[in-house]
DSSP file (Angstrom, degrees, kcal/mol; ACC not computed):
  #  RESIDUE AA STRUCTURE BP1 BP2  ACC     N-H-->O    O-->H-N    N-H-->O    O-->H-N    TCO  KAPPA ALPHA  PHI   PSI    X-CA   Y-CA   Z-CA
    1    1 A Q              0   0    0      0, 0.0    48,-3.4     0, 0.0     2,-0.2   0.000 360.0 360.0 360.0 138.1    4.9  147.0  194.3
    2    2 A K  E     -A   48   0A   0     46,-0.2     2,-0.4    75,-0.1    46,-0.3  -0.658 360.0-159.8 -91.9 148.9    3.4  149.4  196.9
    3    3 A L  E     -A   47   0A   0     44,-3.1    44,-2.3    -2,-0.2     2,-0.4  -0.981   7.3-175.6-122.8 140.6    0.6  151.6  196.5
    4    4 A H  E     +A   46   0A   0     -2,-0.4    73,-2.9    42,-0.2     2,-0.4  -0.991   6.5 174.7-131.1 126.0   -0.3  154.7  198.7
    5    5 A A  E     +AB  45  76A   0     40,-2.5    40,-2.6    -2,-0.4     2,-0.4  -0.992   5.2 178.2-127.1 116.6   -3.4  156.6  198.0
    6    6 A E  E     -AB  44  75A   0     69,-3.1    69,-3.0    -2,-0.4     2,-0.4  -0.981  16.5-146.3-132.6 140.8   -4.4  159.4  200.3
    7    7 A M  E     - B   0  74A   0     36,-2.6     2,-0.5    -2,-0.4    67,-0.2  -0.748   5.5-163.4 -98.1 140.0   -7.4  161.8  200.2
    8    8 A F  E     + B   0  73A   0     65,-2.7    65,-1.8    -2,-0.4    -2,-0.0  -0.941  50.1 100.9-120.5 109.3   -7.2  165.3  201.3
    9    9 A A  S > >S+     0   0    0     -2,-0.5     3,-2.5    63,-0.2     5,-1.9   0.332  72.9  48.3-148.4 -73.2  -10.5  166.8  201.9
   10   10 A S  G > 5S+     0   0    0      6,-0.3     3,-2.6     1,-0.3    -2,-0.1   0.880 106.4  60.3 -48.7 -45.9  -11.7  167.1  205.5
   11   11 A R  G 3 5S+     0   0    0      1,-0.3    -1,-0.3     2,-0.1    -3,-0.0   0.632 105.8  49.8 -70.5  -5.9   -8.4  168.5  206.6
   12   12 A F  G < 5S-     0   0    0     -3,-2.5    -1,-0.3    59,-0.1    -2,-0.2   0.229 128.8 -95.2-108.8  10.7   -9.1  171.5  204.2
   13   13 A G  T < 5S+     0   0    0     -3,-2.6    -3,-0.2     1,-0.3    -2,-0.1   0.431  75.3 147.5  94.9   0.8  -12.6  172.1  205.5
   14   14 A S      < -     0   0    0     -5,-1.9    -1,-0.3     1,-0.1    56,-0.2  -0.469  47.9-142.2 -62.9 137.0  -14.5  170.0  202.8
   15   15 A P        +     0   0    0      0, 0.0     2,-0.2     0, 0.0    -1,-0.1   0.454  64.4 122.4 -76.4   4.4  -17.6  168.2  203.9
   16   16 A L        -     0   0    0     55,-0.2     2,-1.0    53,-0.2    -6,-0.3  -0.466  51.6-158.2 -67.3 129.0  -16.7  165.2  201.7
   17   17 A D        -     0   0    0     -2,-0.2    45,-2.7    -8,-0.1    46,-0.3  -0.857  28.4-151.8-102.2  92.1  -16.4  162.0  204.0
   18   18 A A  E     -C   61   0B   0     -2,-1.0    17,-0.7    23,-0.5     2,-0.4  -0.388  20.5-173.7 -77.4 145.3  -14.1  160.1  201.5
   19   19 A M  E     -CD  60  34B   0     41,-2.0    41,-2.2    15,-0.2     2,-0.4  -0.996   6.4-159.8-133.6 132.4  -14.0  156.5  201.2
   20   20 A L  E     +CD  59  33B   0     13,-2.2    13,-2.7    -2,-0.4     2,-0.4  -0.949   9.2 179.7-118.3 134.9  -11.5  154.6  199.0
   21   21 A T  E     -CD  58  32B   0     37,-2.2    37,-3.5    -2,-0.4     2,-0.5  -0.991  12.7-152.9-131.4 135.5  -11.8  151.1  197.7
   22   22 A L  E     -CD  57  31B   0      9,-3.4     8,-4.2    -2,-0.4     9,-1.4  -0.942  13.7-171.3-112.7 131.1   -9.3  149.3  195.5
   23   23 A Y  E     -CD  56  29B   0     33,-3.2    33,-2.7    -2,-0.5     6,-0.2  -0.895  16.8-131.7-117.6 151.8  -10.2  146.6  193.1
   24   24 A D  E >   -C   55   0B   0      4,-2.1     3,-1.9    -2,-0.3    31,-0.2  -0.206  47.3 -83.3 -89.3-174.2   -8.4  144.1  191.0
   25   25 A A  T 3  S+     0   0    0     29,-0.6    30,-0.1     1,-0.3    -1,-0.1   0.697 130.7  54.4 -63.6 -24.3   -9.1  143.4  187.2
   26   26 A R  T 3  S-     0   0    0      2,-0.1    -1,-0.3     3,-0.0     3,-0.1   0.244 120.0-109.9 -85.1   6.6  -11.9  141.0  188.1
   27   27 A Y    <   +     0   0    0     -3,-1.9     2,-0.4     1,-0.3    -2,-0.1   0.802  68.1 150.8  66.1  29.1  -13.6  143.7  190.3
   28   28 A Q        -     0   0    0      1,-0.0    -4,-2.1     2,-0.0    -1,-0.3  -0.797  53.9-113.7 -87.1 131.7  -12.7  141.8  193.3
   29   29 A Q  E     +D   23   0B   0     -2,-0.4    -6,-0.3    -6,-0.2     3,-0.1  -0.517  36.8 175.3 -72.7 130.5  -12.2  144.3  196.4
   30   30 A I  E     -     0   0B   0     -8,-4.2     2,-0.3     1,-0.4    -7,-0.2   0.806  63.5 -13.0-101.7 -40.8   -8.5  144.2  197.5
   31   31 A A  E     -D   22   0B   0     -9,-1.4    -9,-3.4    16,-0.0    -1,-0.4  -0.988  56.2-168.1-163.7 151.5   -8.7  147.0  200.2
   32   32 A A  E     -D   21   0B   0     -2,-0.3     2,-0.3   -11,-0.2   -11,-0.2  -0.988   1.4-172.9-147.6 155.1  -10.8  149.7  201.5
   33   33 A N  E     +D   20   0B   0    -13,-2.7   -13,-2.2    -2,-0.3     2,-0.3  -0.995   8.1 175.6-148.7 138.1  -10.5  152.7  203.9
   34   34 A D  E    S-D   19   0B   0     -2,-0.3   -15,-0.2   -15,-0.2     9,-0.1  -0.957  75.7  -5.3-140.2 128.2  -12.9  155.2  205.4
   35   35 A D        -     0   0    0    -17,-0.7     8,-0.2     6,-0.6    -1,-0.2   0.985  61.2-163.1  53.8  82.0  -11.6  157.7  208.0
   36   36 A F  S    S+     0   0    0      6,-2.1     2,-0.3    -3,-0.1     7,-0.1   0.647  71.6  19.5 -77.2 -11.3   -8.1  156.8  208.6
   37   37 A N  S    S-     0   0    0      3,-0.6     3,-0.1     5,-0.5     5,-0.0  -0.905  78.3-112.9-138.4 176.2   -7.9  158.8  211.9
   38   38 A R  S    S+     0   0    0     -2,-0.3    -2,-0.0     1,-0.2    -1,-0.0   0.710 108.2  57.8 -85.1 -15.6  -10.2  160.3  214.3
   39   39 A E  S    S+     0   0    0      1,-0.1     2,-0.3     2,-0.0    -1,-0.2   0.802 111.4  36.2 -83.0 -26.4   -9.5  164.0  213.6
   40   40 A H        -     0   0    0      2,-0.1    -3,-0.6    -3,-0.1    -1,-0.1  -0.861  64.0-139.3-134.2 154.2  -10.4  163.8  209.9
   41   41 A R        +     0   0    0     -2,-0.3    -6,-0.6   -25,-0.1   -23,-0.5   0.248  65.4 122.4 -94.9  16.3  -12.9  162.1  207.6
   42   42 A D        -     0   0    0    -25,-0.1    -6,-2.1    -8,-0.1    -5,-0.5  -0.408  54.4-130.2 -80.8 159.7  -10.2  161.4  204.9
   43   43 A A        -     0   0    0     -8,-0.2   -36,-2.6    -9,-0.1     2,-0.3  -0.813  20.3-175.3-110.4 142.3   -9.2  158.1  203.5
   44   44 A K  E     -A    6   0A   0     -2,-0.3     2,-0.4   -38,-0.2   -38,-0.2  -0.994   7.3-165.5-143.7 138.1   -5.9  156.4  203.0
   45   45 A L  E     +A    5   0A   0    -40,-2.6   -40,-2.5    -2,-0.3     2,-0.4  -0.992   8.0 175.6-119.9 128.7   -4.8  153.2  201.5
   46   46 A E  E     +A    4   0A   0     -2,-0.4     2,-0.4   -42,-0.2   -42,-0.2  -0.965  24.7 148.9-122.7 114.4   -1.3  151.7  202.0
   47   47 A I  E     -A    3   0A   0    -44,-2.3   -44,-3.1    -2,-0.4     2,-0.6  -0.991  48.4-131.1-145.7 147.4   -1.0  148.2  200.4
   48   48 A T  E     -A    2   0A   0     -2,-0.4   -46,-0.2   -46,-0.3    -2,-0.0  -0.890  42.9-123.0 -94.4 124.8    1.6  146.0  198.7
   49   49 A L        -     0   0    0    -48,-3.4     3,-0.1    -2,-0.6   -47,-0.0  -0.508  12.2-135.4 -82.7 143.2   -0.2  144.9  195.6
   50   50 A P  S    S-     0   0    0      0, 0.0     2,-0.3     0, 0.0    -1,-0.1   0.720  75.2  -7.9 -74.7 -15.9   -0.5  141.1  195.3
   51   51 A A  S    S-     0   0    0    -50,-0.1     2,-0.1     2,-0.0     0, 0.0  -0.986  81.3 -81.1-165.1 168.5    0.5  140.8  191.6
   52   52 A D  S    S+     0   0    0     -2,-0.3     2,-0.3    -3,-0.1     0, 0.0  -0.435  77.1  72.4 -73.6 154.2    1.1  142.7  188.6
   53   53 A G  S    S-     0   0    0     -2,-0.1     2,-0.3   -29,-0.0    -2,-0.0  -0.940  80.1 -23.4 142.0-164.8   -1.8  143.9  186.5
   54   54 A I        -     0   0    0     -2,-0.3   -29,-0.6     2,-0.0     2,-0.3  -0.614  50.2-179.4 -86.3 142.8   -4.8  146.3  186.3
   55   55 A Y  E     -C   24   0B   0     -2,-0.3     2,-0.4   -31,-0.2   -31,-0.2  -0.975  14.1-149.9-136.6 146.9   -6.2  147.9  189.5
   56   56 A Y  E     -C   23   0B   0    -33,-2.7   -33,-3.2    -2,-0.3     2,-0.5  -0.997   4.9-154.9-127.0 138.0   -9.1  150.3  189.8
   57   57 A L  E     -C   22   0B   0     -2,-0.4     2,-0.4   -35,-0.2   -35,-0.2  -0.929   9.3-159.5-109.7 117.5   -9.3  152.8  192.6
   58   58 A S  E     -C   21   0B   0    -37,-3.5   -37,-2.2    -2,-0.5     2,-0.4  -0.844   5.4-170.0-108.4 142.8  -12.9  154.0  193.6
   59   59 A L  E     +C   20   0B   0     -2,-0.4     2,-0.3   -39,-0.2   -39,-0.2  -0.975  20.1 154.4-130.5 110.5  -13.4  157.4  195.5
   60   60 A I  E     -C   19   0B   0    -41,-2.2   -41,-2.0    -2,-0.4     2,-0.5  -0.901  47.5-105.1-133.3 165.8  -16.8  158.0  196.8
   61   61 A D  E >   -C   18   0B   0     -2,-0.3     3,-1.6   -43,-0.2   -43,-0.2  -0.798  29.0-135.7 -89.6 137.2  -18.5  160.0  199.7
   62   62 A A  T 3  S+     0   0    0    -45,-2.7    -1,-0.1    -2,-0.5   -44,-0.1   0.639 106.3  45.8 -69.5 -19.3  -19.6  157.6  202.4
   63   63 A H  T 3  S-     0   0    0    -46,-0.3    -1,-0.3     2,-0.1     3,-0.1   0.216 111.7-116.8-106.0  10.4  -23.0  159.5  202.6
   64   64 A D    <   +     0   0    0     -3,-1.6     2,-0.2     1,-0.2    -2,-0.1   0.847  69.9 140.6  53.7  32.1  -23.6  159.7  198.7
   65   65 A A        +     0   0    0    -48,-0.1     2,-0.3   -50,-0.1    -4,-0.2  -0.638  22.3 163.8 -96.3 163.1  -23.4  163.6  199.0
   66   66 A G        +     0   0    0     -2,-0.2     2,-0.3    -3,-0.1     5,-0.1  -0.915   5.3 147.1-171.6 150.5  -21.8  165.9  196.7
   67   67 A S        -     0   0    0     -2,-0.3     3,-0.5     3,-0.1   -51,-0.0  -0.948  65.5 -82.6-166.1-179.6  -21.7  169.6  195.7
   68   68 A N  S    S+     0   0    0     -2,-0.3     3,-0.1     1,-0.2     0, 0.0   0.638 128.8  58.8 -68.3 -11.1  -19.3  172.2  194.4
   69   69 A L  S    S+     0   0    0      1,-0.2     2,-3.1     2,-0.0   -53,-0.2   0.758  81.8  88.0 -84.2 -31.5  -18.1  172.4  198.2
   70   70 A H        +     0   0    0     -3,-0.5    -1,-0.2   -56,-0.2     2,-0.1  -0.230  63.8 156.9 -72.3  54.5  -17.2  168.7  198.2
   71   71 A V        +     0   0    0     -2,-3.1     2,-0.3    -3,-0.1   -55,-0.2  -0.413  12.0 167.5 -83.1 149.7  -13.6  169.4  196.9
   72   72 A Y        -     0   0    0     -2,-0.1     2,-0.4   -63,-0.0   -63,-0.2  -0.978  30.7-137.4-153.3 168.9  -10.6  167.0  197.4
   73   73 A R  E     -B    8   0A   0    -65,-1.8   -65,-2.7    -2,-0.3     2,-0.6  -0.993  17.7-157.1-126.0 130.9   -7.0  166.2  196.4
   74   74 A L  E     -B    7   0A   0     -2,-0.4     2,-0.5   -67,-0.2   -67,-0.2  -0.953   5.3-162.7-117.2 113.6   -6.1  162.6  195.8
   75   75 A A  E     -B    6   0A   0    -69,-3.0   -69,-3.1    -2,-0.6     2,-0.4  -0.862   8.5-174.5 -99.6 129.4   -2.4  161.8  196.1
   76   76 A I  E      B    5   0A   0     -2,-0.5   -71,-0.2   -71,-0.2    -2,-0.0  -0.998 360.0 360.0-127.2 122.5   -1.2  158.5  194.5
   77   77 A K              0   0    0    -73,-2.9   -72,-0.2    -2,-0.4   -75,-0.1   0.349 360.0 360.0-118.3 360.0    2.3  157.1  194.9
């Protein structure tokens, strides 16, 4: 099964510097992304999952910042 997770923040003017990390059920890191292109600080993951099971997706600000201005939209397919 394929997973596509994409952040929309920087493209809309948010100061969030998004970082996405995917973990398996044993909390082993499967994939991570920070800044998928040079124009924006948004993150995107496209991965074929290695097996059936439970996965955890972490979304953080790369600079540990946050405020009511750090808005985002997360799209998962």
